[in-house]
PQR file of N, CA, C, O and H, with PARSE charges and radii, in Angstrom:
ATOM      1  N   MET A   1     162.130 107.535  77.643 -0.4000 1.5000
ATOM      2  CA  MET A   1     161.908 107.515  76.641 -0.0000 2.0000
ATOM      3  C   MET A   1     161.879 108.548  75.696  0.5500 1.7000
ATOM      4  O   MET A   1     160.893 109.284  75.744 -0.5500 1.4000
ATOM      5  N   GLU A   2     162.742 108.774  74.838 -0.4000 1.5000
ATOM      6  CA  GLU A   2     162.542 110.213  73.812 -0.0000 2.0000
ATOM      7  C   GLU A   2     161.560 109.893  73.001  0.5500 1.7000
ATOM      8  O   GLU A   2     161.434 108.834  72.387 -0.5500 1.4000
ATOM      9  H   GLU A   2     163.542 108.177  74.800  0.4000 1.0000
ATOM     10  N   GLU A   3     160.586 111.166  72.996 -0.4000 1.5000
ATOM     11  CA  GLU A   3     159.292 111.332  71.813 -0.0000 2.0000
ATOM     12  C   GLU A   3     159.962 111.443  70.511  0.5500 1.7000
ATOM     13  O   GLU A   3     160.976 112.124  70.364 -0.5500 1.4000
ATOM     14  H   GLU A   3     160.688 112.027  73.495  0.4000 1.0000
ATOM     15  N   PRO A   4     159.434 110.816  69.616 -0.5600 1.5000
ATOM     16  CA  PRO A   4     159.837 110.490  68.217  0.2800 2.0000
ATOM     17  C   PRO A   4     159.643 111.997  67.549  0.5500 1.7000
ATOM     18  O   PRO A   4     158.611 112.666  67.594 -0.5500 1.4000
ATOM     19  N   LYS A   5     160.978 112.387  66.879 -0.4000 1.5000
ATOM     20  CA  LYS A   5     160.712 113.760  65.870 -0.0000 2.0000
ATOM     21  C   LYS A   5     159.483 114.047  65.284  0.5500 1.7000
ATOM     22  O   LYS A   5     158.938 115.146  65.395 -0.5500 1.4000
ATOM     23  H   LYS A   5     161.817 111.844  66.843  0.4000 1.0000
ATOM     24  N   PHE A   6     158.999 113.057  64.631 -0.4000 1.5000
ATOM     25  CA  PHE A   6     158.005 112.967  63.461 -0.0000 2.0000
ATOM     26  C   PHE A   6     157.076 111.587  63.665  0.5500 1.7000
ATOM     27  O   PHE A   6     157.383 110.467  64.073 -0.5500 1.4000
ATOM     28  H   PHE A   6     159.442 112.165  64.541  0.4000 1.0000
ATOM     29  N   LYS A   7     155.729 112.185  63.175 -0.4000 1.5000
ATOM     30  CA  LYS A   7     154.669 110.873  63.146 -0.0000 2.0000
ATOM     31  C   LYS A   7     154.380 110.710  61.853  0.5500 1.7000
ATOM     32  O   LYS A   7     154.816 111.402  60.933 -0.5500 1.4000
ATOM     33  H   LYS A   7     155.479 113.095  62.844  0.4000 1.0000
ATOM     34  N   VAL A   8     153.440 109.545  61.749 -0.4000 1.5000
ATOM     35  CA  VAL A   8     153.341 109.206  60.388 -0.0000 2.0000
ATOM     36  C   VAL A   8     152.025 110.469  59.686  0.5500 1.7000
ATOM     37  O   VAL A   8     151.044 110.643  60.408 -0.5500 1.4000
ATOM     38  H   VAL A   8     153.086 108.983  62.497  0.4000 1.0000
ATOM     39  N   GLY A   9     152.077 111.150  58.526 -0.4000 1.5000
ATOM     40  CA  GLY A   9     151.145 111.839  58.134 -0.0000 2.0000
ATOM     41  C   GLY A   9     151.731 113.443  58.209  0.5500 1.7000
ATOM     42  O   GLY A   9     151.243 114.302  57.474 -0.5500 1.4000
ATOM     43  H   GLY A   9     152.874 111.008  57.940  0.4000 1.0000
ATOM     44  N   ASP A  10     152.720 113.727  59.077 -0.4000 1.5000
ATOM     45  CA  ASP A  10     153.757 115.118  59.153 -0.0000 2.0000
ATOM     46  C   ASP A  10     154.244 115.266  57.662  0.5500 1.7000
ATOM     47  O   ASP A  10     154.527 114.304  56.948 -0.5500 1.4000
ATOM     48  H   ASP A  10     153.116 113.029  59.674  0.4000 1.0000
ATOM     49  N   LEU A  11     154.300 116.459  57.316 -0.4000 1.5000
ATOM     50  CA  LEU A  11     154.586 117.099  56.150 -0.0000 2.0000
ATOM     51  C   LEU A  11     155.996 117.515  56.477  0.5500 1.7000
ATOM     52  O   LEU A  11     156.135 118.492  57.213 -0.5500 1.4000
ATOM     53  H   LEU A  11     154.069 117.240  57.896  0.4000 1.0000
ATOM     54  N   VAL A  12     157.007 116.919  56.039 -0.4000 1.5000
ATOM     55  CA  VAL A  12     158.537 117.198  56.229 -0.0000 2.0000
ATOM     56  C   VAL A  12     159.308 117.566  54.895  0.5500 1.7000
ATOM     57  O   VAL A  12     158.985 117.355  53.726 -0.5500 1.4000
ATOM     58  H   VAL A  12     156.894 116.125  55.441  0.4000 1.0000
ATOM     59  N   TYR A  13     160.533 118.241  55.482 -0.4000 1.5000
ATOM     60  CA  TYR A  13     161.399 118.676  54.358 -0.0000 2.0000
ATOM     61  C   TYR A  13     162.650 118.261  54.536  0.5500 1.7000
ATOM     62  O   TYR A  13     163.189 118.498  55.617 -0.5500 1.4000
ATOM     63  H   TYR A  13     160.795 118.413  56.431  0.4000 1.0000
ATOM     64  N   CYS A  14     163.510 117.409  53.288 -0.4000 1.5000
ATOM     65  CA  CYS A  14     164.641 117.229  53.592 -0.0000 2.0000
ATOM     66  C   CYS A  14     165.376 117.549  52.241  0.5500 1.7000
ATOM     67  O   CYS A  14     164.942 116.960  51.251 -0.5500 1.4000
ATOM     68  H   CYS A  14     163.073 117.217  52.410  0.4000 1.0000
ATOM     69  N   ASP A  15     166.434 118.408  52.076 -0.4000 1.5000
ATOM     70  CA  ASP A  15     167.155 118.492  50.781 -0.0000 2.0000
ATOM     71  C   ASP A  15     166.418 119.006  49.614  0.5500 1.7000
ATOM     72  O   ASP A  15     166.927 118.822  48.509 -0.5500 1.4000
ATOM     73  H   ASP A  15     166.786 118.886  52.880  0.4000 1.0000
ATOM     74  N   GLY A  16     165.563 119.474  49.680 -0.4000 1.5000
ATOM     75  CA  GLY A  16     164.787 119.925  48.281 -0.0000 2.0000
ATOM     76  C   GLY A  16     163.788 118.761  48.182  0.5500 1.7000
ATOM     77  O   GLY A  16     163.381 118.586  47.034 -0.5500 1.4000
ATOM     78  H   GLY A  16     165.150 119.623  50.578  0.4000 1.0000
ATOM     79  N   VAL A  17     163.247 117.842  49.201 -0.4000 1.5000
ATOM     80  CA  VAL A  17     162.580 117.112  48.805 -0.0000 2.0000
ATOM     81  C   VAL A  17     161.072 117.334  50.056  0.5500 1.7000
ATOM     82  O   VAL A  17     161.259 117.322  51.273 -0.5500 1.4000
ATOM     83  H   VAL A  17     163.578 117.985  50.134  0.4000 1.0000
ATOM     84  N   LEU A  18     159.906 117.490  49.527 -0.4000 1.5000
ATOM     85  CA  LEU A  18     159.099 117.812  50.437 -0.0000 2.0000
ATOM     86  C   LEU A  18     157.831 116.512  50.377  0.5500 1.7000
ATOM     87  O   LEU A  18     157.311 116.013  49.379 -0.5500 1.4000
ATOM     88  H   LEU A  18     159.753 117.500  48.539  0.4000 1.0000
ATOM     89  N   GLY A  19     157.615 116.243  51.684 -0.4000 1.5000
ATOM     90  CA  GLY A  19     156.901 114.950  51.528 -0.0000 2.0000
ATOM     91  C   GLY A  19     156.039 114.680  52.755  0.5500 1.7000
ATOM     92  O   GLY A  19     156.184 115.401  53.742 -0.5500 1.4000
ATOM     93  H   GLY A  19     158.037 116.648  52.495  0.4000 1.0000
ATOM     94  N   ARG A  20     155.344 113.904  52.756 -0.4000 1.5000
ATOM     95  CA  ARG A  20     154.310 113.332  53.814 -0.0000 2.0000
ATOM     96  C   ARG A  20     155.056 112.002  54.536  0.5500 1.7000
ATOM     97  O   ARG A  20     155.548 111.115  53.837 -0.5500 1.4000
ATOM     98  H   ARG A  20     155.226 113.318  51.954  0.4000 1.0000
ATOM     99  N   VAL A  21     155.085 111.964  55.823 -0.4000 1.5000
ATOM    100  CA  VAL A  21     155.775 110.668  56.262 -0.0000 2.0000
ATOM    101  C   VAL A  21     154.736 109.793  56.351  0.5500 1.7000
ATOM    102  O   VAL A  21     153.653 110.145  56.818 -0.5500 1.4000
ATOM    103  H   VAL A  21     154.686 112.685  56.390  0.4000 1.0000
ATOM    104  N   THR A  22     154.987 108.471  55.875 -0.4000 1.5000
ATOM    105  CA  THR A  22     154.309 107.553  55.685 -0.0000 2.0000
ATOM    106  C   THR A  22     154.788 105.910  56.372  0.5500 1.7000
ATOM    107  O   THR A  22     154.145 104.868  56.496 -0.5500 1.4000
ATOM    108  H   THR A  22     155.867 108.184  55.495  0.4000 1.0000
ATOM    109  N   ASP A  23     155.929 106.209  56.651 -0.4000 1.5000
ATOM    110  CA  ASP A  23     156.598 105.052  57.378 -0.0000 2.0000
ATOM    111  C   ASP A  23     157.431 105.700  58.471  0.5500 1.7000
ATOM    112  O   ASP A  23     157.731 106.860  58.191 -0.5500 1.4000
ATOM    113  H   ASP A  23     156.451 107.056  56.550  0.4000 1.0000
ATOM    114  N   ILE A  24     157.858 105.292  59.572 -0.4000 1.5000
ATOM    115  CA  ILE A  24     158.912 105.460  60.457 -0.0000 2.0000
ATOM    116  C   ILE A  24     159.395 104.136  61.128  0.5500 1.7000
ATOM    117  O   ILE A  24     158.684 103.586  61.968 -0.5500 1.4000
ATOM    118  H   ILE A  24     157.614 104.350  59.799  0.4000 1.0000
ATOM    119  N   ASN A  25     160.752 103.562  60.711 -0.4000 1.5000
ATOM    120  CA  ASN A  25     161.391 102.643  61.049 -0.0000 2.0000
ATOM    121  C   ASN A  25     162.323 102.972  62.077  0.5500 1.7000
ATOM    122  O   ASN A  25     163.475 103.272  61.764 -0.5500 1.4000
ATOM    123  H   ASN A  25     161.330 104.009  60.028  0.4000 1.0000
ATOM    124  N   GLU A  26     161.860 102.946  63.583 -0.4000 1.5000
ATOM    125  CA  GLU A  26     162.961 103.320  64.567 -0.0000 2.0000
ATOM    126  C   GLU A  26     164.107 102.612  64.925  0.5500 1.7000
ATOM    127  O   GLU A  26     165.051 103.137  65.515 -0.5500 1.4000
ATOM    128  H   GLU A  26     160.924 102.703  63.837  0.4000 1.0000
ATOM    129  N   GLU A  27     164.057 101.323  64.558 -0.4000 1.5000
ATOM    130  CA  GLU A  27     165.219 100.673  64.503 -0.0000 2.0000
ATOM    131  C   GLU A  27     166.239 100.848  63.837  0.5500 1.7000
ATOM    132  O   GLU A  27     167.341 100.963  64.374 -0.5500 1.4000
ATOM    133  H   GLU A  27     163.290 100.897  64.078  0.4000 1.0000
ATOM    134  N   LEU A  28     166.048 100.901  62.473 -0.4000 1.5000
ATOM    135  CA  LEU A  28     167.104 101.434  61.589 -0.0000 2.0000
ATOM    136  C   LEU A  28     167.305 102.852  61.321  0.5500 1.7000
ATOM    137  O   LEU A  28     168.282 103.226  60.673 -0.5500 1.4000
ATOM    138  H   LEU A  28     165.153 100.807  62.037  0.4000 1.0000
ATOM    139  N   ASN A  29     166.136 103.944  61.943 -0.4000 1.5000
ATOM    140  CA  ASN A  29     166.197 105.098  62.238 -0.0000 2.0000
ATOM    141  C   ASN A  29     166.298 105.683  60.717  0.5500 1.7000
ATOM    142  O   ASN A  29     167.256 106.317  60.276 -0.5500 1.4000
ATOM    143  H   ASN A  29     165.342 103.640  62.470  0.4000 1.0000
ATOM    144  N   GLU A  30     165.278 105.386  60.107 -0.4000 1.5000
ATOM    145  CA  GLU A  30     164.698 105.799  58.696 -0.0000 2.0000
ATOM    146  C   GLU A  30     163.391 106.280  59.105  0.5500 1.7000
ATOM    147  O   GLU A  30     162.778 106.119  60.160 -0.5500 1.4000
ATOM    148  H   GLU A  30     164.500 104.871  60.465  0.4000 1.0000
ATOM    149  N   VAL A  31     163.050 107.007  57.865 -0.4000 1.5000
ATOM    150  CA  VAL A  31     161.851 108.136  57.743 -0.0000 2.0000
ATOM    151  C   VAL A  31     161.516 107.496  55.995  0.5500 1.7000
ATOM    152  O   VAL A  31     162.456 107.396  55.206 -0.5500 1.4000
ATOM    153  H   VAL A  31     163.548 107.138  57.008  0.4000 1.0000
ATOM    154  N   THR A  32     160.413 107.200  55.681 -0.4000 1.5000
ATOM    155  CA  THR A  32     159.799 107.066  54.408 -0.0000 2.0000
ATOM    156  C   THR A  32     158.990 108.047  54.458  0.5500 1.7000
ATOM    157  O   THR A  32     158.261 108.321  55.411 -0.5500 1.4000
ATOM    158  H   THR A  32     159.649 107.282  56.321  0.4000 1.0000
ATOM    159  N   LEU A  33     159.096 108.756  53.209 -0.4000 1.5000
ATOM    160  CA  LEU A  33     158.195 109.852  52.378 -0.0000 2.0000
ATOM    161  C   LEU A  33     157.392 109.338  51.174  0.5500 1.7000
ATOM    162  O   LEU A  33     157.893 108.822  50.174 -0.5500 1.4000
ATOM    163  H   LEU A  33     159.689 108.534  52.435  0.4000 1.0000
ATOM    164  N   GLY A  34     156.183 109.527  51.377 -0.4000 1.5000
ATOM    165  CA  GLY A  34     155.052 109.106  50.250 -0.0000 2.0000
ATOM    166  C   GLY A  34     155.416 107.542  49.517  0.5500 1.7000
ATOM    167  O   GLY A  34     154.917 107.086  48.488 -0.5500 1.4000
ATOM    168  H   GLY A  34     155.776 109.946  52.188  0.4000 1.0000
ATOM    169  N   GLY A  35     156.388 106.946  50.360 -0.4000 1.5000
ATOM    170  CA  GLY A  35     156.373 105.548  50.008 -0.0000 2.0000
ATOM    171  C   GLY A  35     157.429 105.057  48.779  0.5500 1.7000
ATOM    172  O   GLY A  35     157.550 103.931  48.297 -0.5500 1.4000
ATOM    173  H   GLY A  35     156.793 107.317  51.195  0.4000 1.0000
ATOM    174  N   ASN A  36     158.112 106.242  48.463 -0.4000 1.5000
ATOM    175  CA  ASN A  36     158.836 106.361  47.439 -0.0000 2.0000
ATOM    176  C   ASN A  36     160.695 106.874  48.076  0.5500 1.7000
ATOM    177  O   ASN A  36     161.709 106.359  47.604 -0.5500 1.4000
ATOM    178  H   ASN A  36     158.014 107.156  48.854  0.4000 1.0000
ATOM    179  N   TRP A  37     160.706 107.871  49.100 -0.4000 1.5000
ATOM    180  CA  TRP A  37     161.771 108.004  49.545 -0.0000 2.0000
ATOM    181  C   TRP A  37     162.211 107.545  51.053  0.5500 1.7000
ATOM    182  O   TRP A  37     161.678 107.929  52.094 -0.5500 1.4000
ATOM    183  H   TRP A  37     159.883 108.290  49.483  0.4000 1.0000
ATOM    184  N   THR A  38     163.079 106.825  50.953 -0.4000 1.5000
ATOM    185  CA  THR A  38     163.601 106.526  52.667 -0.0000 2.0000
ATOM    186  C   THR A  38     164.868 107.123  52.984  0.5500 1.7000
ATOM    187  O   THR A  38     165.814 107.000  52.207 -0.5500 1.4000
ATOM    188  H   THR A  38     163.512 106.514  50.107  0.4000 1.0000
ATOM    189  N   ILE A  39     164.961 107.730  54.014 -0.4000 1.5000
ATOM    190  CA  ILE A  39     165.720 108.823  54.279 -0.0000 2.0000
ATOM    191  C   ILE A  39     166.517 108.051  55.593  0.5500 1.7000
ATOM    192  O   ILE A  39     165.997 107.896  56.698 -0.5500 1.4000
ATOM    193  H   ILE A  39     164.192 107.830  54.645  0.4000 1.0000
ATOM    194  N   LEU A  40     167.492 107.734  55.326 -0.4000 1.5000
ATOM    195  CA  LEU A  40     168.348 107.440  56.746 -0.0000 2.0000
ATOM    196  C   LEU A  40     168.674 108.526  57.522  0.5500 1.7000
ATOM    197  O   LEU A  40     169.432 109.372  57.046 -0.5500 1.4000
ATOM    198  H   LEU A  40     167.914 107.860  54.428  0.4000 1.0000
ATOM    199  N   CYS A  41     168.090 108.696  59.007 -0.4000 1.5000
ATOM    200  CA  CYS A  41     168.352 109.969  59.634 -0.0000 2.0000
ATOM    201  C   CYS A  41     169.667 109.628  60.415  0.5500 1.7000
ATOM    202  O   CYS A  41     169.726 108.783  61.309 -0.5500 1.4000
ATOM    203  H   CYS A  41     167.475 108.010  59.394  0.4000 1.0000
ATOM    204  N   ASP A  42     170.632 110.331  60.001 -0.4000 1.5000
ATOM    205  CA  ASP A  42     171.851 110.604  60.738 -0.0000 2.0000
ATOM    206  C   ASP A  42     172.509 111.646  60.906  0.5500 1.7000
ATOM    207  O   ASP A  42     171.642 112.497  60.708 -0.5500 1.4000
ATOM    208  H   ASP A  42     170.583 111.017  59.275  0.4000 1.0000
ATOM    209  N   ASP A  43     173.566 112.265  61.166 -0.4000 1.5000
ATOM    210  CA  ASP A  43     173.956 113.580  61.775 -0.0000 2.0000
ATOM    211  C   ASP A  43     174.292 114.358  60.321  0.5500 1.7000
ATOM    212  O   ASP A  43     174.213 115.586  60.367 -0.5500 1.4000
ATOM    213  H   ASP A  43     174.271 111.574  61.326  0.4000 1.0000
ATOM    214  N   ASN A  44     174.699 113.684  58.895 -0.4000 1.5000
ATOM    215  CA  ASN A  44     174.760 114.346  57.844 -0.0000 2.0000
ATOM    216  C   ASN A  44     173.406 114.568  56.958  0.5500 1.7000
ATOM    217  O   ASN A  44     173.455 114.760  55.743 -0.5500 1.4000
ATOM    218  H   ASN A  44     174.763 112.687  58.857  0.4000 1.0000
ATOM    219  N   VAL A  45     172.195 114.519  57.705 -0.4000 1.5000
ATOM    220  CA  VAL A  45     170.938 114.703  56.896 -0.0000 2.0000
ATOM    221  C   VAL A  45     170.266 115.398  57.929  0.5500 1.7000
ATOM    222  O   VAL A  45     170.191 115.004  59.092 -0.5500 1.4000
ATOM    223  H   VAL A  45     172.156 114.362  58.692  0.4000 1.0000
ATOM    224  N   THR A  46     169.690 116.632  57.396 -0.4000 1.5000
ATOM    225  CA  THR A  46     169.037 117.375  58.143 -0.0000 2.0000
ATOM    226  C   THR A  46     167.514 117.494  57.650  0.5500 1.7000
ATOM    227  O   THR A  46     167.177 118.158  56.669 -0.5500 1.4000
ATOM    228  H   THR A  46     169.751 116.952  56.451  0.4000 1.0000
ATOM    229  N   ILE A  47     166.607 116.732  58.494 -0.4000 1.5000
ATOM    230  CA  ILE A  47     165.030 116.311  58.149 -0.0000 2.0000
ATOM    231  C   ILE A  47     164.395 117.079  59.188  0.5500 1.7000
ATOM    232  O   ILE A  47     164.638 116.964  60.389 -0.5500 1.4000
ATOM    233  H   ILE A  47     166.880 116.192  59.290  0.4000 1.0000
ATOM    234  N   ARG A  48     163.370 118.059  58.533 -0.4000 1.5000
ATOM    235  CA  ARG A  48     162.559 118.793  59.734 -0.0000 2.0000
ATOM    236  C   ARG A  48     160.760 119.091  58.956  0.5500 1.7000
ATOM    237  O   ARG A  48     160.213 118.857  57.879 -0.5500 1.4000
ATOM    238  H   ARG A  48     163.174 118.153  57.557  0.4000 1.0000
ATOM    239  N   LYS A  49     160.386 119.726  60.280 -0.4000 1.5000
ATOM    240  CA  LYS A  49     158.834 119.318  59.519 -0.0000 2.0000
ATOM    241  C   LYS A  49     158.972 120.710  59.068  0.5500 1.7000
ATOM    242  O   LYS A  49     159.723 121.586  59.499 -0.5500 1.4000
ATOM    243  H   LYS A  49     160.830 119.916  61.156  0.4000 1.0000
ATOM    244  N   ALA A  50     157.824 120.764  57.805 -0.4000 1.5000
ATOM    245  CA  ALA A  50     157.968 121.764  56.721 -0.0000 2.0000
ATOM    246  C   ALA A  50     156.796 122.784  57.245  0.5500 1.7000
ATOM    247  O   ALA A  50     155.821 122.516  57.947 -0.5500 1.4000
ATOM    248  H   ALA A  50     157.215 120.053  57.454  0.4000 1.0000
ATOM    249  N   ASP A  51     157.161 123.908  56.741 -0.4000 1.5000
ATOM    250  CA  ASP A  51     156.011 125.119  57.111 -0.0000 2.0000
ATOM    251  C   ASP A  51     155.518 125.565  56.134  0.5500 1.7000
ATOM    252  O   ASP A  51     155.726 124.945  55.091 -0.5500 1.4000
ATOM    253  H   ASP A  51     157.953 124.125  56.171  0.4000 1.0000
ATOM    254  N   TRP A  52     154.781 126.655  56.091 -0.4000 1.5000
ATOM    255  CA  TRP A  52     154.018 126.986  54.706 -0.0000 2.0000
ATOM    256  C   TRP A  52     155.034 127.941  53.848  0.5500 1.7000
ATOM    257  O   TRP A  52     154.561 128.458  52.836 -0.5500 1.4000
ATOM    258  H   TRP A  52     154.612 127.159  56.938  0.4000 1.0000
ATOM    259  N   ARG A  53     156.449 128.218  54.198 -0.4000 1.5000
ATOM    260  CA  ARG A  53     157.203 128.746  53.757 -0.0000 2.0000
ATOM    261  C   ARG A  53     157.992 127.706  52.583  0.5500 1.7000
ATOM    262  O   ARG A  53     158.290 128.138  51.470 -0.5500 1.4000
ATOM    263  H   ARG A  53     156.833 127.798  55.020  0.4000 1.0000
ATOM    264  N   ASP A  54     158.224 126.551  52.930 -0.4000 1.5000
ATOM    265  CA  ASP A  54     158.869 125.782  52.384 -0.0000 2.0000
ATOM    266  C   ASP A  54     157.484 125.286  51.190  0.5500 1.7000
ATOM    267  O   ASP A  54     157.705 125.373  49.982 -0.5500 1.4000
ATOM    268  H   ASP A  54     157.982 126.199  53.834  0.4000 1.0000
ATOM    269  N   ILE A  55     156.430 124.902  51.586 -0.4000 1.5000
ATOM    270  CA  ILE A  55     155.412 124.709  50.448 -0.0000 2.0000
ATOM    271  C   ILE A  55     155.268 125.733  49.440  0.5500 1.7000
ATOM    272  O   ILE A  55     155.229 125.371  48.264 -0.5500 1.4000
ATOM    273  H   ILE A  55     156.251 124.831  52.568  0.4000 1.0000
ATOM    274  N   THR A  56     155.170 127.146  49.773 -0.4000 1.5000
ATOM    275  CA  THR A  56     155.125 128.122  49.021 -0.0000 2.0000
ATOM    276  C   THR A  56     156.565 128.077  48.049  0.5500 1.7000
ATOM    277  O   THR A  56     156.486 128.244  46.832 -0.5500 1.4000
ATOM    278  H   THR A  56     155.202 127.440  50.728  0.4000 1.0000
ATOM    279  N   ARG A  57     157.613 127.881  48.600 -0.4000 1.5000
ATOM    280  CA  ARG A  57     159.250 128.036  47.745 -0.0000 2.0000
ATOM    281  C   ARG A  57     158.956 126.974  46.729  0.5500 1.7000
ATOM    282  O   ARG A  57     159.239 127.288  45.573 -0.5500 1.4000
ATOM    283  H   ARG A  57     157.677 127.745  49.589  0.4000 1.0000
ATOM    284  N   ILE A  58     158.299 125.437  46.974 -0.4000 1.5000
ATOM    285  CA  ILE A  58     158.483 124.456  46.442 -0.0000 2.0000
ATOM    286  C   ILE A  58     157.403 124.563  45.316  0.5500 1.7000
ATOM    287  O   ILE A  58     157.808 124.586  44.153 -0.5500 1.4000
ATOM    288  H   ILE A  58     158.068 125.182  47.913  0.4000 1.0000
ATOM    289  N   THR A  59     156.262 124.621  45.531 -0.4000 1.5000
ATOM    290  CA  THR A  59     154.927 124.618  44.699 -0.0000 2.0000
ATOM    291  C   THR A  59     155.039 125.669  43.602  0.5500 1.7000
ATOM    292  O   THR A  59     154.936 125.480  42.390 -0.5500 1.4000
ATOM    293  H   THR A  59     155.933 124.603  46.476  0.4000 1.0000
ATOM    294  N   LYS A  60     155.296 126.942  44.319 -0.4000 1.5000
ATOM    295  CA  LYS A  60     155.076 128.126  43.384 -0.0000 2.0000
ATOM    296  C   LYS A  60     156.545 128.634  42.682  0.5500 1.7000
ATOM    297  O   LYS A  60     156.600 129.451  41.763 -0.5500 1.4000
ATOM    298  H   LYS A  60     155.380 127.096  45.303  0.4000 1.0000
ATOM    299  N   GLY A  61     157.722 127.974  43.314 -0.4000 1.5000
ATOM    300  CA  GLY A  61     158.786 128.307  42.433 -0.0000 2.0000
ATOM    301  C   GLY A  61     159.297 129.612  42.746  0.5500 1.7000
ATOM    302  O   GLY A  61     159.665 130.392  41.867 -0.5500 1.4000
ATOM    303  H   GLY A  61     157.677 127.311  44.061  0.4000 1.0000
ATOM    304  N   GLY A  62     159.338 129.934  44.260 -0.4000 1.5000
ATOM    305  CA  GLY A  62     159.656 131.028  44.825 -0.0000 2.0000
ATOM    306  C   GLY A  62     161.598 130.936  45.007  0.5500 1.7000
ATOM    307  O   GLY A  62     162.266 129.950  44.698 -0.5500 1.4000
ATOM    308  H   GLY A  62     159.039 129.300  44.974  0.4000 1.0000
ATOM    309  N   ALA A  63     162.030 131.965  45.457 -0.4000 1.5000
ATOM    310  CA  ALA A  63     163.456 132.078  45.931 -0.0000 2.0000
ATOM    311  C   ALA A  63     163.769 130.875  46.646  0.5500 1.7000
ATOM    312  O   ALA A  63     163.095 130.325  47.518 -0.5500 1.4000
ATOM    313  H   ALA A  63     161.487 132.766  45.708  0.4000 1.0000
ATOM    314  N   SER A  64     164.841 130.546  46.183 -0.4000 1.5000
ATOM    315  CA  SER A  64     165.532 129.399  47.181 -0.0000 2.0000
ATOM    316  C   SER A  64     166.348 129.512  48.436  0.5500 1.7000
ATOM    317  O   SER A  64     166.753 128.497  49.002 -0.5500 1.4000
ATOM    318  H   SER A  64     165.388 130.992  45.476  0.4000 1.0000
TER
END
């Protein structure tokens, strides 16, 4: 069995949205961020773990 890419509590970045994973639905291949954003993880969506550069760029208004 493949290990999940994310777990609840991880900080992730997807298409300009920085959020904390609050729910993972493996059956539907969905990740919910902050209870407001539900992202369907398919080939058209790039979702990855965020790092300090993402946080700085989004919260401080740095270069995009």
